[in-house]
The first five atom37 places (N, CA, C, CB, O) and aatype in JSON, in Angstrom:
{
  "aatype": [20, 20, 20, 20, 20, 20, 20, 20, 20, 20, 20, 20, 20, 20, 20, 20, 20, 20, 20, 20, 20, 20, 20, 20, 20, 20, 20, 20, 20, 20, 20, 20, 20, 20, 20, 20, 20, 20, 20, 20, 20, 20, 20, 20, 20, 20, 20, 20, 20, 20, 20, 20, 20, 20],
  "atom_mask": [
    [1, 1, 1, 1, 1],
    [1, 1, 1, 1, 1],
    [1, 1, 1, 1, 1],
    [1, 1, 1, 1, 1],
    [1, 1, 1, 1, 1],
    [1, 1, 1, 1, 1],
    [1, 1, 1, 1, 1],
    [1, 1, 1, 1, 1],
    [1, 1, 1, 1, 1],
    [1, 1, 1, 1, 1],
    [1, 1, 1, 1, 1],
    [1, 1, 1, 1, 1],
    [1, 1, 1, 1, 1],
    [1, 1, 1, 1, 1],
    [1, 1, 1, 1, 1],
    [1, 1, 1, 1, 1],
    [1, 1, 1, 1, 1],
    [1, 1, 1, 1, 1],
    [1, 1, 1, 1, 1],
    [1, 1, 1, 1, 1],
    [1, 1, 1, 1, 1],
    [1, 1, 1, 1, 1],
    [1, 1, 1, 1, 1],
    [1, 1, 1, 1, 1],
    [1, 1, 1, 1, 1],
    [1, 1, 1, 1, 1],
    [1, 1, 1, 1, 1],
    [1, 1, 1, 1, 1],
    [1, 1, 1, 1, 1],
    [1, 1, 1, 1, 1],
    [1, 1, 1, 1, 1],
    [1, 1, 1, 1, 1],
    [1, 1, 1, 1, 1],
    [1, 1, 1, 1, 1],
    [1, 1, 1, 1, 1],
    [1, 1, 1, 1, 1],
    [1, 1, 1, 1, 1],
    [1, 1, 1, 1, 1],
    [1, 1, 1, 1, 1],
    [1, 1, 1, 1, 1],
    [1, 1, 1, 1, 1],
    [1, 1, 1, 1, 1],
    [1, 1, 1, 1, 1],
    [1, 1, 1, 1, 1],
    [1, 1, 1, 1, 1],
    [1, 1, 1, 1, 1],
    [1, 1, 1, 1, 1],
    [1, 1, 1, 1, 1],
    [1, 1, 1, 1, 1],
    [1, 1, 1, 1, 1],
    [1, 1, 1, 1, 1],
    [1, 1, 1, 1, 1],
    [1, 1, 1, 1, 1],
    [1, 1, 1, 1, 1]
  ],
  "atom_positions": [
    [[105.48, 92.78, 85.64], [105.83, 94.12, 86.05], [104.83, 94.78, 85.93], [106.83, 94.74, 85.44], [104.26, 94.79, 84.84]],
    [[104.22, 95.72, 87.33], [102.95, 96.36, 87.45], [103.45, 98.26, 86.88], [102.31, 96.08, 89.41], [104.4, 98.92, 87.28]],
    [[102.85, 98.48, 86.31], [102.99, 99.98, 86.16], [102.44, 100.56, 87.38], [102.25, 100.58, 84.87], [101.44, 99.92, 87.67]],
    [[102.67, 101.52, 88.24], [102.55, 102.31, 89.29], [102.47, 103.8, 89.38], [103.41, 102.0, 89.9], [103.54, 104.38, 89.17]],
    [[101.62, 104.42, 89.6], [101.33, 105.86, 89.71], [101.04, 106.37, 90.9], [100.35, 106.21, 88.96], [100.18, 105.64, 91.39]],
    [[101.27, 107.11, 91.53], [101.26, 108.1, 92.69], [100.59, 109.11, 92.39], [102.47, 108.57, 93.13], [101.02, 109.82, 91.47]],
    [[98.94, 109.6, 93.29], [98.88, 110.55, 92.86], [99.4, 111.8, 92.35], [98.53, 110.56, 93.22], [98.97, 112.42, 91.38]],
    [[100.77, 112.24, 93.43], [101.16, 113.33, 93.49], [101.88, 113.35, 92.35], [101.72, 113.66, 94.59], [102.11, 114.44, 91.83]],
    [[102.38, 112.15, 91.74], [103.25, 112.15, 90.51], [102.25, 112.65, 88.98], [103.92, 110.38, 90.39], [102.67, 112.96, 87.86]],
    [[101.09, 112.58, 89.42], [100.05, 112.84, 88.36], [99.74, 114.52, 88.46], [98.58, 111.83, 88.67], [99.55, 115.41, 87.64]],
    [[99.79, 114.44, 89.8], [99.18, 116.26, 89.69], [100.68, 117.02, 89.56], [98.1, 117.02, 91.57], [100.68, 118.25, 89.48]],
    [[101.82, 116.36, 89.55], [102.99, 117.35, 89.46], [103.06, 117.01, 87.94], [104.51, 117.06, 90.51], [103.31, 118.02, 87.27]],
    [[102.94, 116.11, 87.36], [103.03, 115.98, 85.89], [101.82, 117.01, 84.96], [102.78, 114.27, 85.6], [102.05, 117.7, 83.97]],
    [[100.68, 116.82, 85.59], [99.42, 117.64, 84.56], [99.56, 118.83, 85.54], [97.45, 116.82, 84.39], [98.58, 119.57, 85.47]],
    [[100.36, 119.17, 86.29], [99.88, 120.97, 86.7], [98.53, 121.17, 87.06], [100.02, 122.11, 85.37], [97.85, 122.16, 86.78]],
    [[98.06, 119.88, 87.87], [96.6, 120.08, 88.6], [96.73, 120.09, 90.0], [95.53, 118.95, 88.28], [97.81, 120.07, 90.59]],
    [[95.36, 120.12, 90.62], [95.35, 120.05, 91.95], [95.06, 118.44, 92.76], [94.3, 121.11, 92.29], [94.24, 117.75, 92.16]],
    [[95.57, 117.9, 93.87], [95.91, 116.75, 94.12], [94.45, 116.3, 93.66], [96.52, 116.46, 95.57], [94.14, 115.64, 92.66]],
    [[93.52, 116.94, 94.83], [92.07, 116.2, 94.13], [91.36, 115.65, 93.25], [91.49, 116.53, 94.05], [90.57, 114.71, 93.29]],
    [[92.0, 116.88, 91.79], [91.7, 116.6, 90.26], [92.5, 115.37, 89.91], [92.12, 117.88, 89.24], [92.09, 114.73, 88.95]],
    [[93.44, 115.01, 90.45], [94.47, 113.85, 89.78], [93.87, 112.68, 90.57], [96.36, 114.07, 90.1], [93.75, 111.54, 90.12]],
    [[93.49, 113.1, 91.79], [92.55, 111.65, 92.34], [91.51, 111.12, 91.84], [91.99, 111.71, 93.52], [91.22, 109.95, 91.58]],
    [[90.7, 112.53, 91.66], [89.27, 112.15, 90.51], [89.67, 111.36, 89.57], [88.58, 113.42, 89.6], [89.22, 110.21, 89.5]],
    [[90.51, 111.81, 88.77], [90.47, 110.91, 87.52], [91.3, 109.82, 87.48], [90.78, 111.6, 86.37], [91.41, 109.24, 86.4]],
    [[92.03, 109.34, 88.65], [92.79, 108.15, 88.44], [91.24, 107.27, 89.29], [94.75, 108.15, 89.34], [90.73, 106.34, 88.66]],
    [[90.69, 107.64, 90.56], [89.64, 107.12, 90.84], [88.71, 106.82, 89.75], [89.15, 107.8, 91.69], [88.33, 105.66, 89.69]],
    [[88.19, 107.82, 88.7], [87.11, 107.13, 87.35], [87.95, 106.24, 86.62], [86.44, 108.33, 86.08], [87.36, 105.58, 85.76]],
    [[89.18, 106.07, 86.73], [89.95, 104.94, 85.93], [89.47, 103.49, 86.55], [91.73, 105.13, 86.13], [88.85, 102.63, 85.92]],
    [[89.9, 103.43, 87.94], [89.27, 102.65, 89.12], [87.52, 101.85, 88.86], [89.19, 103.93, 90.42], [87.15, 100.68, 88.98]],
    [[86.72, 103.2, 88.44], [85.48, 102.76, 88.31], [85.06, 102.59, 87.11], [84.7, 103.43, 88.87], [83.85, 102.47, 86.89]],
    [[86.29, 102.54, 85.78], [86.36, 101.27, 84.82], [87.04, 100.4, 84.92], [86.59, 101.41, 83.75], [87.42, 99.98, 83.82]],
    [[87.38, 99.93, 85.69], [88.65, 98.96, 85.85], [88.96, 98.75, 85.07], [88.74, 97.92, 86.35], [88.67, 97.72, 84.45]],
    [[90.01, 99.95, 84.58], [91.28, 100.21, 84.02], [92.3, 100.06, 85.09], [91.33, 101.56, 83.4], [93.29, 99.46, 84.67]],
    [[92.36, 100.4, 86.28], [92.93, 101.02, 87.5], [93.09, 100.11, 88.67], [92.11, 102.14, 87.91], [91.93, 100.03, 89.07]],
    [[93.75, 99.45, 89.38], [93.29, 99.59, 90.81], [94.1, 100.31, 91.66], [93.12, 98.38, 91.42], [94.98, 101.08, 91.27]],
    [[93.85, 100.09, 92.74], [94.4, 101.1, 93.67], [94.59, 100.35, 94.97], [93.43, 102.4, 93.86], [93.89, 99.42, 95.36]],
    [[95.88, 100.99, 95.74], [96.21, 100.22, 96.92], [96.36, 101.2, 97.75], [97.36, 99.3, 96.88], [96.66, 102.29, 97.27]],
    [[96.2, 101.06, 99.23], [96.8, 102.23, 100.2], [97.94, 101.78, 100.82], [95.85, 102.72, 101.35], [98.12, 100.67, 101.32]],
    [[98.83, 102.87, 100.75], [100.43, 102.48, 101.1], [100.92, 103.91, 102.43], [101.67, 102.65, 99.13], [101.37, 105.04, 102.27]],
    [[100.69, 103.45, 103.15], [101.27, 104.73, 103.92], [99.94, 105.55, 103.97], [102.64, 105.62, 103.06], [98.79, 105.25, 104.27]],
    [[100.54, 106.72, 103.55], [99.19, 107.59, 103.62], [98.95, 107.91, 102.29], [99.24, 108.96, 104.52], [98.25, 108.92, 102.3]],
    [[99.24, 107.47, 100.89], [98.91, 107.97, 100.0], [98.67, 106.63, 99.01], [99.83, 109.04, 99.7], [99.23, 105.56, 99.22]],
    [[97.96, 106.83, 98.18], [96.96, 105.52, 97.12], [98.26, 105.21, 95.9], [94.96, 106.45, 96.02], [98.78, 106.05, 95.16]],
    [[98.49, 104.02, 95.96], [99.05, 103.97, 94.4], [98.23, 103.56, 93.96], [100.17, 103.28, 93.91], [97.43, 103.0, 94.71]],
    [[97.89, 103.61, 92.19], [97.27, 103.33, 91.52], [97.81, 102.44, 90.29], [96.77, 104.31, 91.38], [98.62, 103.06, 89.6]],
    [[97.55, 101.08, 89.85], [98.21, 99.99, 89.04], [97.44, 100.17, 87.72], [98.07, 98.41, 89.7], [96.35, 100.73, 87.74]],
    [[97.98, 99.7, 86.55], [97.47, 99.44, 85.37], [97.14, 98.24, 85.1], [98.15, 99.8, 84.54], [97.94, 97.42, 84.64]],
    [[95.67, 97.94, 85.42], [95.06, 96.48, 85.65], [95.99, 95.81, 83.95], [92.67, 96.5, 85.67], [96.63, 96.44, 83.12]],
    [[95.66, 94.35, 84.02], [95.63, 93.64, 83.01], [95.0, 94.19, 81.88], [95.16, 92.58, 83.32], [93.8, 94.46, 81.87]],
    [[95.77, 94.38, 80.92], [95.23, 94.88, 79.48], [93.9, 94.0, 78.92], [96.55, 94.69, 78.31], [92.9, 94.4, 78.31]],
    [[94.28, 92.59, 79.36], [93.34, 91.36, 78.86], [91.94, 91.39, 79.73], [94.18, 89.77, 79.13], [91.0, 90.61, 79.64]],
    [[92.08, 92.47, 80.55], [90.93, 92.34, 81.04], [90.14, 93.49, 81.13], [91.04, 91.8, 82.09], [89.31, 93.73, 82.01]],
    [[90.61, 94.56, 79.69], [89.93, 95.62, 79.19], [88.91, 95.13, 78.48], [90.69, 96.46, 78.46], [89.06, 94.18, 77.72]],
    [[87.78, 95.73, 78.66], [86.48, 95.5, 77.39], [86.49, 96.43, 76.72], [84.95, 95.37, 77.73], [85.7, 96.52, 75.78]]
  ]
}
């Protein structure tokens, strides 16, 4: 089972702007800690397999 996040969920949880939440999540993708996939009109972020973390 993969842990998935929507940008809007992070935005609402942290009380920040959508762009701020997306920037943070994209940073985690850049670090290869998360992956992302477009579904409809929103991106879904999934945590990478912990074994792949360096």
